[in-house]
C-alpha positions as CSV (number, residue, x, y, z in Angstrom):
1,M,179.1,88.4,-10.6
2,A,181.1,91.7,-11.4
3,A,178.5,94.7,-10.0
4,H,177.8,92.4,-7.1
5,S,182.0,91.5,-6.8
6,H,182.0,95.6,-6.6
7,E,179.0,96.3,-4.3
8,T,181.0,94.3,-2.2
9,E,184.1,95.7,-2.4
10,S,182.7,99.2,-1.6
11,K,181.1,98.7,1.2
12,N,183.7,96.6,2.7
13,K,186.4,99.9,1.6
14,S,183.6,102.2,3.2
15,T,183.4,100.0,6.9
16,S,186.8,99.2,6.9
17,N,188.3,103.0,5.8
18,P,186.8,105.5,8.5
19,S,188.5,107.9,5.7
20,V,185.8,107.3,2.8
21,C,182.0,108.9,3.0
22,F,179.8,106.6,4.1
23,F,177.5,107.3,1.6
24,C,179.5,108.3,-2.0
25,N,182.2,106.0,-1.1
26,E,184.7,108.8,-1.5
27,N,187.2,110.8,0.4
28,G,186.7,114.6,-1.7
29,Q,188.3,117.6,-0.3
30,E,185.0,118.3,1.9
31,A,185.5,117.5,5.7
32,L,184.6,114.2,6.9
33,H,181.7,114.4,9.2
34,E,181.4,111.7,12.5
35,S,177.5,110.2,13.3
36,Y,177.4,110.7,17.1
37,T,173.7,110.1,17.6
38,F,171.0,107.6,17.2
39,G,168.7,109.5,16.2
40,Q,170.3,110.6,12.6
41,D,171.3,106.7,12.3
42,T,167.2,106.5,12.1
43,R,166.4,108.8,10.1
44,V,168.7,107.3,7.9
45,R,167.5,103.8,7.9
46,E,163.9,105.4,7.3
47,C,165.3,107.6,4.3
48,A,166.7,104.2,2.9
49,V,163.6,102.3,3.2
50,K,161.5,105.1,1.5
51,L,164.5,105.5,-1.6
52,N,164.4,101.4,-1.5
53,D,168.2,102.2,-1.8
54,T,169.8,98.6,-1.5
55,L,173.4,99.4,-1.8
56,L,172.7,101.3,1.6
57,L,170.0,99.3,3.3
58,A,173.1,96.6,2.6
59,K,175.4,98.4,4.6
60,L,173.0,99.6,7.4
61,S,172.7,96.2,8.4
62,A,176.2,95.8,9.6
63,G,175.1,98.1,12.9
64,D,174.4,101.0,13.6
65,L,176.0,104.7,12.4
66,I,177.9,104.7,15.5
67,A,178.9,101.5,16.1
68,Q,180.6,101.3,12.4
69,E,182.0,104.5,13.0
70,A,180.5,106.3,9.4
71,K,181.7,109.6,8.2
72,Y,180.3,111.2,5.9
73,H,180.1,114.7,3.7
74,S,177.2,117.0,4.4
75,K,176.2,117.2,1.1
76,C,175.6,113.7,0.7
77,L,173.5,113.5,4.0
78,V,171.6,116.2,3.2
79,S,170.5,114.6,-0.2
80,L,170.0,111.8,1.1
81,Y,167.3,113.6,3.5
82,N,165.9,115.8,0.5
83,R,165.1,112.4,-2.1
84,A,163.3,111.3,0.8
85,S,161.2,114.5,1.3
86,R,160.3,115.0,-2.3
87,I,159.3,110.9,-2.1
88,E,157.5,111.7,1.0
89,M,155.4,114.8,-0.4
90,K,154.5,112.5,-4.0
91,N,153.3,110.1,-1.4
92,D,150.9,112.3,0.7
93,N,149.4,114.6,-2.0
94,V,147.8,111.7,-2.8
95,E,146.5,110.5,0.5
96,S,145.5,114.1,1.5
97,K,143.7,114.7,-1.9
98,K,141.6,111.7,-1.1
99,E,141.1,112.3,2.4
100,R,139.6,116.1,1.4
101,Q,137.9,114.2,-0.8
102,I,136.1,112.4,2.2
103,H,135.7,115.0,4.4
104,G,134.0,117.4,1.3
105,I,131.6,114.3,1.2
106,A,130.8,113.9,5.2
107,F,130.7,117.6,4.8
108,S,128.1,118.4,2.3
109,E,125.7,115.2,4.6
110,L,126.3,117.0,7.5
111,V,125.1,120.1,5.4
112,S,121.8,118.0,4.3
113,Y,121.3,116.9,7.8
114,I,120.6,120.7,9.0
115,N,118.8,121.2,5.7
116,E,116.6,118.1,6.5
117,T,115.9,118.8,10.3
118,R,115.2,122.2,9.8
119,S,112.4,121.8,6.9
120,C,110.5,119.4,9.5
121,D,107.9,121.8,11.2
122,E,107.5,119.9,14.3
123,T,111.5,120.1,15.5
124,I,113.0,123.1,16.5
125,S,116.6,123.9,14.5
126,V,118.6,124.1,17.8
127,Y,121.5,122.2,17.7
128,K,124.8,121.2,19.6
129,L,128.3,121.9,18.3
130,S,129.7,118.4,20.3
131,D,126.9,116.8,18.6
132,L,127.8,118.2,14.8
133,C,131.0,117.2,15.8
134,K,130.8,113.7,16.8
135,L,128.1,113.0,13.5
136,Y,131.0,114.2,11.2
137,T,133.8,112.4,12.4
138,E,131.6,109.5,12.7
139,R,131.0,109.7,8.9
140,I,134.6,109.9,7.8
141,T,135.1,107.1,9.7
142,C,132.8,105.4,7.7
143,L,134.0,106.3,4.5
144,G,137.5,104.8,5.3
145,A,139.2,108.0,7.0
146,D,141.8,107.9,9.3
147,V,141.0,109.9,11.7
148,S,143.8,109.8,14.8
149,S,143.4,113.2,16.1
150,R,140.4,114.9,16.6
151,V,138.4,117.0,14.9
152,N,138.6,121.2,14.9
153,S,135.3,121.7,16.1
154,S,136.2,125.7,15.5
155,R,137.2,125.2,12.1
156,L,134.4,122.5,11.6
157,K,131.6,125.3,13.2
158,D,133.3,128.2,10.8
159,R,132.6,126.1,7.6
160,I,128.8,125.2,8.8
161,V,128.3,129.2,9.5
162,S,129.7,130.0,6.2
163,N,127.0,127.5,4.4
164,F,123.9,129.2,6.0
165,P,124.3,132.7,7.1
166,D,121.3,133.3,8.8
167,L,122.8,130.5,11.3
168,D,123.8,131.9,14.3
169,A,126.9,130.3,17.4
170,Y,125.8,130.8,21.1
171,K,128.2,130.2,23.7
172,Q,127.1,128.3,26.6
173,G,129.8,127.5,29.0
174,R,132.0,125.2,27.4
175,E,129.1,124.2,24.9
176,N,128.3,125.6,21.2
177,I,124.9,125.9,20.5
178,L,124.2,126.3,16.8
179,A,120.3,128.2,15.9
180,F,118.9,129.6,13.0
181,K,117.5,133.0,13.9
182,D,113.7,132.3,13.1
183,D,114.0,129.8,15.7
184,I,114.5,131.3,18.6
185,G,111.3,132.1,19.6
186,P,110.2,129.1,19.5
187,A,112.7,127.2,20.9
188,L,112.9,129.9,24.0
189,K,108.8,129.4,24.0
190,R,109.1,125.8,24.0
191,V,112.1,125.7,27.2
192,C,109.5,128.0,29.0
193,L,106.7,125.3,28.7
194,E,109.0,121.9,28.9
195,D,109.4,122.3,32.7
196,F,110.4,118.4,33.4
197,D,111.4,119.5,37.5
198,N,107.4,120.4,37.7
199,E,105.8,117.5,35.7
200,F,107.9,115.6,37.5
201,V,107.1,117.0,40.8
202,N,103.3,116.7,39.9
203,I,104.0,112.8,39.2
204,S,105.2,112.5,42.1
205,K,102.8,114.7,44.5
206,A,99.9,112.1,42.7
207,A,101.5,109.2,43.8
208,T,101.6,110.6,47.1
209,F,97.8,111.1,46.9
210,V,96.6,108.2,45.4
211,R,98.8,105.9,47.9
212,K,97.3,107.4,50.9
213,D,94.0,105.9,49.4
214,I,95.0,103.4,49.0
215,F,95.9,102.8,52.2
216,A,92.5,104.3,53.8
217,S,91.0,101.6,51.5
218,N,90.1,97.7,52.9
219,S,89.6,94.4,50.3
220,E,89.4,91.7,52.6
221,F,88.5,88.5,50.6
222,K,85.3,87.3,52.0
223,G,84.9,83.9,50.5
224,T,82.4,85.4,47.5
225,F,83.0,87.4,44.7
226,P,79.4,89.7,44.6
227,K,78.6,92.0,42.2
228,G,80.6,94.6,42.0
229,C,83.3,93.9,44.4
230,Q,86.5,94.5,41.8
231,E,85.1,98.4,41.2
232,A,84.5,98.3,45.3
233,S,87.7,96.9,46.0
234,V,90.2,99.9,44.9
235,P,90.0,103.3,45.6
236,Q,88.1,105.3,43.0
237,S,91.8,107.9,42.7
238,L,93.5,105.3,41.6
239,L,91.0,103.5,38.8
240,S,90.8,107.3,37.4
241,L,94.2,107.4,37.2
242,I,94.7,103.9,35.8
243,S,91.8,104.4,33.0
244,M,93.8,107.8,31.9
245,I,97.4,106.4,31.5
246,Q,95.7,104.2,29.3
247,F,92.9,105.9,27.0
248,G,93.5,109.1,28.2
249,P,90.9,111.6,29.9
250,N,86.9,111.1,28.8
251,I,84.1,112.5,31.0
252,Q,81.9,111.0,29.1
253,D,83.3,107.4,29.4
254,R,81.3,106.0,33.6
255,S,82.7,102.9,33.6
256,Y,86.1,101.4,33.2
257,S,87.0,98.9,31.7
258,Q,88.3,94.9,33.2
259,S,91.7,95.5,31.7
260,T,91.8,98.8,34.2
261,L,89.8,97.0,36.8
262,T,92.7,94.5,36.7
263,I,95.6,96.7,36.7
264,A,94.5,98.9,39.2
265,Q,93.8,95.5,41.5
266,L,97.4,94.0,41.0
267,L,98.5,97.5,41.5
268,M,97.3,97.7,45.0
269,Y,98.1,93.9,45.8
270,S,101.5,95.0,45.6
271,C,101.2,98.2,47.3
272,T,103.4,97.7,50.8
273,K,104.7,100.9,53.0
274,K,107.8,99.1,52.9
275,Q,110.3,97.8,50.4
276,S,109.3,93.9,51.1
277,N,107.8,91.0,49.4
278,R,104.5,90.7,52.5
279,H,101.3,90.8,51.4
280,M,98.7,92.6,53.6
281,K,95.3,90.5,53.8
282,D,92.9,94.3,53.9
283,H,94.6,94.4,50.7
284,E,93.8,91.5,48.9
285,P,91.8,92.6,45.5
286,P,89.8,90.0,44.0
287,V,91.6,89.1,40.7
288,C,94.7,88.1,43.1
289,A,92.6,86.1,44.9
290,Y,90.6,84.8,41.8
291,L,93.4,83.5,40.2
292,G,95.3,81.7,43.1
293,V,92.3,79.4,43.7
294,M,91.4,78.9,40.5
295,I,95.2,78.0,39.2
296,H,94.8,75.5,41.9
297,C,91.5,74.1,41.8
298,K,92.5,73.7,38.4
299,T,96.0,72.5,38.4
300,R,96.9,71.6,41.7
301,K,100.7,72.4,41.6
302,R,101.9,74.0,44.1
303,D,104.2,75.5,42.3
304,L,102.1,77.4,40.2
305,V,100.8,79.5,42.0
306,D,104.1,80.2,43.8
307,T,105.2,81.5,40.4
308,F,102.3,83.6,40.3
309,F,102.3,85.0,43.6
310,K,106.2,85.8,42.3
311,L,105.0,87.6,39.8
312,G,103.2,89.5,41.6
313,L,99.8,88.5,40.0
314,S,97.8,86.3,42.8
315,V,98.3,85.5,46.3
316,S,100.7,82.6,47.6
317,Y,100.3,79.1,47.8
318,D,99.9,78.9,51.4
319,R,97.1,81.7,51.4
320,V,95.2,80.0,49.1
321,L,95.4,76.9,51.2
322,E,94.0,79.3,53.9
323,I,91.2,80.3,51.9
324,S,90.1,77.2,51.0
325,T,90.3,75.8,54.5
326,S,88.1,78.5,56.1
327,M,85.8,78.7,53.2
328,A,85.1,74.8,53.4
329,N,84.6,75.6,57.4
330,D,81.9,78.2,56.5
331,A,80.4,75.7,54.7
332,C,80.6,73.0,57.5
333,R,79.3,75.8,60.1
334,R,76.5,76.8,57.8
335,Y,75.7,73.0,57.3
336,V,75.3,72.4,60.9
337,Q,73.6,75.2,61.2
338,E,70.7,75.2,59.3
339,G,71.1,71.0,58.7
340,I,71.1,70.7,55.7
341,V,73.6,70.5,53.3
342,C,72.9,72.5,50.2
343,P,75.5,74.7,48.3
344,T,75.7,78.5,47.8
345,N,75.5,78.9,44.5
346,L,71.9,77.2,44.0
347,L,69.4,79.4,43.5
348,Q,65.9,79.5,45.3
349,N,62.6,79.2,43.1
350,V,64.1,77.0,40.3
351,F,63.4,73.8,39.4
352,T,66.1,71.6,40.9
353,S,66.7,68.2,39.4
354,S,70.1,65.4,40.4
355,A,71.7,62.9,39.5
356,V,73.5,60.3,41.8
357,D,76.8,58.4,40.5
358,N,79.3,56.5,41.5
359,I,82.7,58.4,41.8
360,D,86.3,56.7,40.3
361,H,89.1,58.1,40.8
362,N,92.6,55.7,40.0
363,P,95.4,58.0,38.7
364,S,97.6,55.2,39.0
365,S,96.8,51.9,37.7
366,I,99.8,49.9,38.6
367,S,99.6,50.9,42.7
368,S,96.1,52.6,43.1
369,K,97.3,55.0,44.9
370,D,95.5,57.9,45.8
371,S,92.2,56.3,44.5
372,F,88.7,57.0,45.0
373,H,85.8,54.7,44.5
374,G,83.2,56.5,45.9
375,T,79.1,58.4,45.8
376,G,78.6,61.9,44.1
377,I,75.1,63.6,43.6
378,S,74.8,66.4,41.5
379,L,72.1,69.1,41.8
380,F,71.4,70.9,38.5
381,Q,68.9,74.3,37.8
382,H,67.5,74.7,34.8
383,I,67.2,78.6,34.8
384,S,64.2,80.4,31.9
385,E,63.5,83.5,31.5
386,D,60.5,82.7,33.2
387,A,62.1,81.7,36.3
388,Q,65.4,83.2,36.6
389,G,65.6,82.4,40.8
390,V,66.6,84.4,43.6
391,V,70.1,84.1,45.2
392,Q,70.0,82.6,49.2
393,A,70.2,85.0,52.0
394,L,73.0,83.7,54.0
395,D,73.7,85.1,57.0
396,Q,76.7,87.6,57.0
397,S,76.5,87.8,61.0
398,E,79.4,86.1,60.8
399,T,82.2,86.6,58.5
400,M,84.1,83.7,57.1
401,L,86.2,81.7,59.5
402,K,90.1,82.7,60.1
403,C,91.5,79.4,59.9
404,Q,95.2,79.2,61.4
405,S,95.5,75.5,60.3
406,K,95.1,73.6,57.0
407,R,92.4,70.7,58.8
408,V,88.7,71.4,57.0
409,S,86.1,70.7,60.4
410,L,83.9,67.6,59.7
411,L,80.4,68.0,57.7
412,P,76.7,67.3,59.9
413,E,76.6,63.4,61.2
414,S,72.9,63.8,59.5
415,Y,74.9,63.4,55.9
416,S,78.2,61.7,56.5
417,N,77.0,58.7,58.3
418,L,75.0,56.2,56.4
419,P,72.7,54.9,57.9
420,P,71.9,50.9,56.9
421,A,69.2,49.6,54.9
422,V,68.2,46.3,53.6
423,L,64.8,45.3,51.3
424,R,62.0,44.3,52.8
425,F,60.9,42.3,49.5
426,N,63.2,40.8,46.8
427,E,60.3,41.3,45.2
428,P,58.2,43.7,45.9
429,D,54.4,44.3,44.1
430,I,54.6,46.8,41.8
431,P,51.9,49.3,41.9
432,L,49.3,49.0,38.9
433,V,48.8,52.3,36.8
434,E,44.7,52.6,36.5
435,G,43.6,53.8,33.2
436,E,45.5,54.2,29.7
437,L,49.0,56.7,29.8
438,S,48.4,59.2,26.9
439,I,50.2,61.9,25.7
440,D,49.8,65.2,23.7
441,M,52.0,65.5,20.9
442,F,52.0,69.0,21.1
443,S,56.0,69.8,20.8
444,F,56.5,66.6,18.5
445,P,55.7,67.5,15.0
446,A,57.0,71.0,15.1
447,A,60.7,69.5,16.1
448,L,60.5,66.6,13.9
449,K,59.9,69.7,10.9
450,G,62.9,71.2,12.1
451,E,64.9,67.9,11.6
452,F,64.1,67.9,8.2
453,K,64.7,71.1,7.8
454,W,68.1,71.2,9.0
455,L,68.5,67.5,6.5
456,K,67.2,70.0,3.6
457,H,69.8,72.8,4.7
458,V,72.1,70.2,4.6
459,A,71.6,69.6,1.4
460,E,71.6,72.8,-0.1
461,N,74.3,73.2,1.4
462,S,76.6,70.5,0.5
463,S,77.2,70.6,-2.9
464,V,79.4,73.6,-2.7
465,R,82.7,74.2,0.6
466,A,81.1,75.3,3.5
467,T,81.5,78.9,5.0
468,V,81.7,80.4,8.1
469,G,78.1,80.2,9.8
470,T,77.1,77.9,7.8
471,N,76.3,76.0,10.9
472,I,75.6,72.0,8.5
473,S,76.3,70.4,11.4
474,W,73.2,69.1,13.8
475,S,74.0,70.4,17.2
476,A,75.7,73.9,15.4
477,Y,72.3,74.5,13.5
478,H,69.9,74.3,16.4
479,A,72.4,75.7,18.7
480,A,72.1,78.8,16.1
481,V,68.4,78.6,15.3
482,L,67.7,78.3,19.0
483,P,66.3,81.4,20.6
484,D,68.6,83.2,22.9
485,G,65.9,82.9,25.7
486,N,66.3,79.1,25.9
487,K,70.5,79.8,25.8
488,L,70.6,80.5,29.4
489,P,72.8,78.0,31.3
490,A,72.0,75.7,34.2
491,V,73.7,75.8,37.1
492,S,75.2,73.2,39.0
493,A,76.5,71.8,42.3
494,L,78.2,68.4,43.1
495,L,77.5,67.7,47.6
496,P,80.2,65.9,49.2
497,L,81.1,63.3,47.8
498,F,80.7,59.7,49.4
499,H,83.5,56.9,50.1
500,E,80.4,54.4,50.2
501,Q,80.1,52.7,46.8
502,A,76.6,53.7,45.1
503,K,75.6,50.5,44.3
504,S,74.1,50.1,48.1
505,V,70.1,50.0,48.9
506,A,71.8,52.2,51.6
507,M,73.6,55.1,50.1
508,I,70.9,55.3,47.3
509,R,68.0,55.9,50.1
510,H,70.6,58.3,51.7
511,S,71.2,60.3,49.0
512,L,67.2,60.5,48.0
513,E,67.1,61.8,52.0
514,H,69.9,64.5,51.6
515,Y,68.4,65.3,47.6
516,R,65.1,65.8,49.3
517,S,65.6,68.5,51.5
518,A,67.9,69.9,49.6
519,V,64.9,70.9,47.4
520,R,62.1,71.3,50.3
521,K,64.7,74.3,50.6
522,L,65.6,75.5,47.0
523,N,61.8,74.9,45.7
524,P,59.3,74.2,48.3
525,G,56.8,72.0,46.9
526,Q,58.5,70.9,44.0
527,T,59.0,66.9,43.7
528,P,62.1,65.6,43.9
529,V,63.5,64.0,40.3
530,V,66.1,62.0,40.4
531,A,68.4,60.3,37.3
532,F,70.2,57.1,37.7
533,D,72.5,55.3,35.4
534,Q,70.9,51.5,34.6
535,P,72.9,49.4,38.0
536,L,71.3,52.6,40.1
537,F,68.0,52.6,38.5
538,T,67.2,49.5,39.4
539,V,68.1,49.8,42.9
540,A,66.3,53.1,43.0
541,K,63.0,51.4,41.9
542,L,63.7,49.1,44.0
543,I,63.4,51.0,46.8
544,Q,60.7,52.5,45.5
545,W,58.7,49.9,44.9
546,N,59.7,48.2,48.6
547,W,59.1,51.9,50.9
548,P,55.7,53.5,48.6
549,Q,55.1,55.5,51.5
550,I,58.1,57.7,51.8
551,Y,59.7,57.1,47.9
552,G,56.5,56.2,46.3
553,E,55.8,57.0,42.8
554,D,54.3,60.5,44.2
555,H,57.1,61.8,45.9
556,F,59.7,60.6,43.9
557,V,60.3,60.8,39.8
558,M,63.1,58.1,39.5
559,M,64.5,58.7,36.1
560,F,66.3,56.1,33.6
561,G,69.9,58.6,32.7
562,G,69.9,60.2,29.3
563,L,72.6,58.9,28.1
564,H,72.2,55.3,29.1
565,I,68.7,56.2,27.2
566,E,70.6,57.5,23.8
567,M,72.8,54.2,23.9
568,A,70.2,51.8,24.4
569,A,68.0,53.7,21.1
570,F,71.3,53.4,18.9
571,K,71.5,49.9,20.2
572,A,68.1,49.5,19.1
573,L,69.1,50.8,15.5
574,G,72.0,48.5,15.4
575,S,69.2,45.7,16.0
576,W,67.3,47.3,13.1
577,L,69.7,47.6,10.9
578,E,72.0,44.7,11.1
579,D,72.5,42.7,7.8
580,S,70.6,45.6,5.6
581,G,74.5,46.7,4.5
582,W,74.2,49.6,6.3
583,T,77.9,49.2,7.9
584,S,79.2,48.0,4.1
585,V,77.8,51.2,2.6
586,L,79.8,53.4,5.1
587,V,82.9,51.4,4.4
588,N,82.3,51.7,0.4
589,A,82.0,55.4,0.7
590,Q,84.9,55.4,2.7
591,V,83.7,57.5,5.6
592,T,85.1,55.2,8.6
593,S,86.5,52.0,8.0
594,P,85.2,48.1,8.3
595,G,86.1,47.5,12.5
596,T,84.6,50.8,13.8
597,A,81.4,50.5,10.8
598,D,80.1,47.0,12.8
599,S,81.2,49.1,16.6
600,F,78.3,51.3,15.4
601,L,76.1,48.5,15.3
602,K,76.7,48.4,19.0
603,A,76.7,51.7,20.3
604,S,80.4,51.3,21.5
605,H,81.5,54.8,20.9
606,V,78.3,57.6,21.1
607,T,79.4,60.4,19.8
608,K,81.3,58.5,16.5
609,T,77.6,56.0,16.3
610,R,75.6,59.9,16.9
611,R,77.7,61.6,14.3
612,A,77.1,58.3,11.4
613,H,73.2,58.1,12.5
614,Q,73.5,62.0,11.5
615,V,75.8,61.1,8.1
616,T,73.0,58.4,7.1
617,A,69.6,60.9,7.8
618,C,71.6,63.5,5.4
619,T,72.0,60.9,2.7
620,L,68.9,59.2,3.0
621,Y,67.1,62.1,2.7
622,R,68.9,63.5,-0.1
623,L,68.4,59.9,-2.2
624,L,64.3,60.6,-1.3
625,S,64.9,64.2,-2.5
626,N,66.0,63.1,-5.8
627,A,63.3,60.6,-5.8
628,Y,60.9,62.6,-5.1
629,C,62.0,65.3,-8.4
630,Q,62.0,62.3,-10.1
631,Y,58.6,61.9,-9.4
632,K,57.0,65.3,-9.9
633,D,58.8,65.8,-13.9
634,V,57.4,62.2,-15.5
635,L,54.0,63.7,-13.8
636,R,51.1,64.3,-15.9
637,D,49.1,67.6,-16.3
638,D,46.1,66.1,-15.1
639,E,47.3,64.3,-12.6
640,V,47.6,65.6,-8.8
641,T,50.8,66.3,-7.3
642,L,51.2,64.9,-3.6
643,E,53.2,66.7,-1.1
644,F,56.5,65.2,0.0
645,E,55.5,63.4,3.4
646,D,52.3,61.8,1.1
647,W,54.3,60.9,-1.5
648,C,56.7,59.1,0.9
649,L,53.8,57.3,2.3
650,E,52.4,56.2,-1.0
651,R,55.9,55.0,-1.8
652,S,56.3,52.5,1.8
653,K,53.1,51.2,0.5
654,E,53.9,49.8,-2.5
655,S,57.6,49.1,-1.8
656,P,58.5,47.3,1.1
657,H,62.5,47.7,0.6
658,F,61.4,52.5,0.6
659,K,59.2,51.5,3.7
660,F,62.5,49.9,5.6
661,W,65.0,53.2,4.7
662,Y,62.3,55.6,4.9
663,T,61.3,53.9,8.5
664,T,65.3,53.9,9.6
665,L,65.1,57.7,8.5
666,R,62.0,58.4,10.6
667,F,63.3,56.2,13.3
668,E,67.0,58.6,13.5
669,L,65.6,61.7,13.7
670,T,63.2,60.4,16.7
671,V,66.8,59.6,18.7
672,L,68.0,63.1,17.4
673,I,64.7,64.9,18.4
674,F,65.6,62.6,22.2
675,I,68.9,64.0,22.3
676,R,68.1,68.0,21.5
677,S,65.4,67.7,23.8
678,I,68.1,67.1,26.8
679,R,70.8,69.5,25.7
680,E,67.4,72.3,25.1
681,A,66.4,71.3,28.5
682,N,63.3,70.5,27.2
683,F,60.6,68.0,29.4
684,S,57.5,67.7,27.3
685,L,59.3,67.2,23.9
686,Y,61.4,64.5,26.3
687,I,58.6,62.9,26.7
688,E,57.1,63.2,23.4
689,A,60.1,61.5,21.7
690,L,61.0,58.9,24.7
691,S,57.6,58.3,24.3
692,K,58.2,57.4,20.3
693,I,61.5,55.6,21.1
694,I,59.7,52.7,23.4
695,P,58.1,51.0,21.6
696,W,61.4,50.4,19.3
697,F,62.8,48.9,22.4
698,F,59.9,46.6,22.9
699,C,60.0,45.0,19.1
700,L,63.5,44.5,19.4
701,G,63.8,43.0,22.3
702,S,65.2,45.4,24.9
703,H,62.7,44.2,27.2
704,Q,64.5,45.5,30.4
705,L,65.1,48.9,28.8
706,F,61.5,49.2,27.3
707,T,60.6,48.5,31.6
708,M,63.0,50.7,32.9
709,A,62.1,53.7,30.1
710,T,58.3,52.9,30.7
711,N,59.3,54.3,34.2
712,S,61.4,57.0,33.2
713,S,58.2,58.6,31.0
714,A,55.3,57.5,33.3
């Protein structure tokens, strides 16, 4: 309290008595000086803060020195300044030492950077002083030093040169270049070689040359994509340039990849004489037209086609409609001229079959808007190595019609107008088959051996985890062993649809007429072969028996559809296996659920039923193989070992239970052979397998299916 009172009294004394020194609170013998500047007041305050002089700070809190009319001794003011300077120098020594360390670290890293770049053989060590200063400054900042002022580049240059005796500095304008003496020659050589101006002038000349070829060529879409159309649609110079950019110069490569062709066509399509989004029809390469038409056919979405058009990948939606309309009008014009509706993708001199079925399209089940219930006629051509067909000769004298509207021309009246027809007899006379129907089994035994090979393959590979390429499934196995010559895809075409329903006599008769006309054009001398489902097959046979002179069995072959025969065969298998415990075995083995197992008896789902019988056949064969191995193990040395098939026949005579399941296995394999004959387009195997299945229809009570299948095989 006494000290505090003394400080207060001193303060009051100094502020109230102007004849006392502001700093020492004494009068003394020396002269007193008055404070007249704010700068002096500011410096005194800074010194008080540095010295942490609470007494002086308390005096200064009353106001500035001028307002307090403060007076001071010169030696007191100088003493204050000196004490503050000593404190500041002490702090500066600590900070400067830390900064010098940071600068040393940054400089050492800069020297290491120069050494590393110099040791690299791929680069020539030429440095800009400004770049080195920038690296040096950034590194100092990262290390935590305060770079308030710009780094002195001249001093930095001297420090760098002093560390590298063979490093020289060269002045180029305002820039300083640092280079080693040994690198001067290579650097000058590289500058001479890297003439970027000349290179870009050459690029400009190449672009001008290629653009000239692009605008000189013509690639308007003609409605077809013939072989070599992609190469012919773009100039050779553009293809060569794209190929060189992609893969480099290659004198040995004489063909262009699909990516090269695609990029070249897109560049040609996007190339315009002016900066615009309009594309010229005479610069419409095949890939752009193909993408636009394909996307529209797959999705029917305008937005998607326009999006691809904006990206420069396809033609516009309006152009797609124009192309489709022009192609449709061109096809209608050709149909009218020839008097036959026959698609141009079908080949000549190839066996051509047909299928007639009803077409049901109902996208909205609530309102039935845009629903369609009509008739479709499909044509199929089975290509083989012996008969690969000939492309139809088209009249190229007239180009594809330039249609400005989106309206399609009408089809020939002979095709679109359906003439009326009624049956003359509801129960016509069925022609008798003279003689005995005999079928030579040439293909079936080999096919049956192939099925047993598949069963053996499954038995050998089912105990281990299947690897890639094992092909355990039935379809994959037979596809793998099928000769390459039998893998040629079939050619198919769909004739224009009819609004009339397929179940009428007039529609079926009209379909037969136009199919026969197409066959006469494509493959003269061939007997037309038409496939129907069960209801339409009945109508077709009635037509055949009512008009034998026109549609008789010597003029048309009416076939029952393969899918319906397969379904009928699986239903017959279901009748054979009913109450045998087959479905219970599938459920207990956790192959399927009880409801699905019961559906196998009626073949409600063809694919699942086929799969169930394939699994059953594999299981039965494995049980047979195990029993046969046991038979051979207990056989005495003096006894003759029977072959597997002979042993099965002997066991069938001894055990009815064995005979039932062995017969089931043979029945299942026969149905699988029938399915295989359809997939492989093997007609002789189809007849032989069908002749094996037909007796089952009769025995199991499917008399109607027996009659239809018999007519189909005959």
